[in-house]
C-alpha positions as CSV (number, residue, x, y, z in Angstrom):
1,M,131.8,110.8,28.9
2,S,132.1,107.2,30.1
3,V,129.6,104.5,29.5
4,E,128.6,101.7,31.8
5,T,126.0,98.9,31.6
6,D,123.0,98.7,33.9
7,V,121.4,95.5,35.3
8,D,119.4,94.9,32.2
9,G,122.4,95.1,30.0
10,E,121.5,98.5,28.5
11,A,124.3,101.0,28.1
12,T,123.8,104.1,30.2
13,E,126.0,107.3,30.0
14,L,127.4,108.6,33.2
15,S,126.4,112.2,33.5
16,R,129.0,115.0,33.7
17,V,127.7,115.8,37.2
18,E,128.4,112.2,38.4
19,E,131.9,112.4,36.8
20,L,132.5,115.7,38.6
21,A,131.3,114.2,41.9
22,G,133.8,111.4,41.5
23,E,136.6,113.9,40.9
24,L,135.4,115.9,43.9
25,G,135.7,112.8,46.1
26,E,139.2,112.1,44.8
27,A,140.1,115.8,45.5
28,I,138.7,115.6,49.0
29,A,140.7,112.4,49.7
30,E,143.9,114.4,48.8
31,T,143.2,117.3,51.2
32,P,145.5,117.6,54.3
33,E,142.3,117.4,56.5
34,Y,141.3,114.1,55.1
35,R,144.8,112.6,55.1
36,R,145.2,113.7,58.8
37,F,141.9,112.2,59.6
38,E,142.9,108.8,58.0
39,E,146.3,108.9,59.8
40,T,144.8,109.6,63.2
41,K,142.0,107.0,62.7
42,E,144.6,104.4,61.9
43,A,146.6,105.4,65.0
44,V,143.6,104.9,67.2
45,E,142.9,101.5,65.5
46,Q,146.5,100.5,66.2
47,D,146.6,101.7,69.8
48,D,145.9,98.9,72.3
49,E,144.9,101.2,75.1
50,A,142.5,103.2,72.9
51,Q,140.9,100.0,71.6
52,E,140.4,98.8,75.1
53,K,138.8,102.1,76.1
54,V,136.6,102.0,72.9
55,Q,135.4,98.5,73.8
56,E,134.7,99.5,77.4
57,F,132.8,102.6,76.3
58,E,130.8,100.7,73.7
59,Q,129.9,97.9,76.2
60,L,128.7,100.5,78.8
61,R,126.8,102.4,76.1
62,Q,125.0,99.3,74.9
63,E,124.1,98.3,78.5
64,F,122.8,101.8,79.1
65,M,120.7,101.7,75.9
66,L,119.2,98.4,76.9
67,A,118.4,99.7,80.4
68,R,116.9,102.8,78.9
69,Q,114.6,100.8,76.6
70,T,113.4,98.7,79.6
71,G,113.0,101.8,81.8
72,E,115.7,100.6,84.2
73,A,118.4,103.2,83.4
74,T,119.7,105.2,86.3
75,Q,121.7,108.4,86.8
76,E,124.6,106.2,87.8
77,D,124.4,104.4,84.5
78,I,124.6,107.7,82.7
79,Q,127.6,108.7,84.8
80,K,129.4,105.5,84.0
81,V,128.9,106.0,80.2
82,R,130.1,109.7,80.5
83,Q,133.1,108.7,82.6
84,A,134.1,106.0,80.1
85,Q,133.7,108.5,77.2
86,Q,135.8,111.1,79.1
87,E,138.5,108.6,79.7
88,L,138.5,107.5,76.0
89,H,138.6,111.1,74.8
90,S,141.4,112.1,77.1
91,L,143.9,109.7,75.5
92,P,146.3,111.7,73.4
93,V,145.8,109.5,70.3
94,M,142.0,110.0,70.6
95,E,142.3,113.7,71.2
96,E,144.3,114.0,67.9
97,Y,141.7,111.9,66.1
98,L,138.8,114.0,67.4
99,Q,140.6,117.2,66.4
100,A,141.3,115.8,62.9
101,Q,137.6,114.7,62.6
102,E,136.5,118.2,63.6
103,A,138.8,119.8,61.0
104,L,137.5,117.4,58.3
105,E,133.9,118.2,59.2
106,T,134.7,121.9,58.9
107,K,136.2,121.3,55.5
108,M,133.2,119.2,54.4
109,E,130.8,122.0,55.6
110,A,132.7,124.4,53.4
111,V,132.5,122.0,50.4
112,N,128.8,121.6,51.1
113,D,128.3,125.4,51.2
114,A,130.2,125.7,47.8
115,I,128.0,123.1,46.2
116,S,124.8,124.4,47.7
117,E,125.4,128.1,47.0
118,P,124.0,128.1,43.5
119,L,121.1,125.8,44.4
120,A,117.8,126.4,46.2
121,V,118.4,123.5,48.5
122,D,121.1,122.7,51.0
123,F,121.6,119.1,50.3
124,G,123.9,118.5,53.3
125,D,121.1,119.6,55.6
126,Q,118.5,117.6,53.7
127,A,120.6,114.4,53.9
128,S,120.9,114.7,57.7
129,G,117.4,116.1,58.3
130,C,116.1,112.9,59.9
131,C,118.8,113.1,62.6
132,E,118.8,116.8,63.5
133,D,118.4,117.7,67.1
């Protein structure tokens, strides 16, 4: 067991569960799904066209959100945002990123299921409960 010091200067022992959680995080970072996600994310960040499309989409989305808050959003505004998103997602580098993201999400769902199986609570669902549709 490792020992660390808290804010008051008292020594606290890291629990075995926390140690295992750290090891799990390291193991996840070594999976092919995570490595592919990181590689495709970096490719998107380095691609000038993708970054231009991301900025365009974000600008339109922010304008739409503001218009929606003020009650001035139109169907045309929604269409502009959707069109910008489709253009962004149709870029090959972005398609690869989205596929890698989906594969990582599937892997993380399997990890969550494995962790939650012996427990009475599905912690993955609990953590995202405020945002469920």
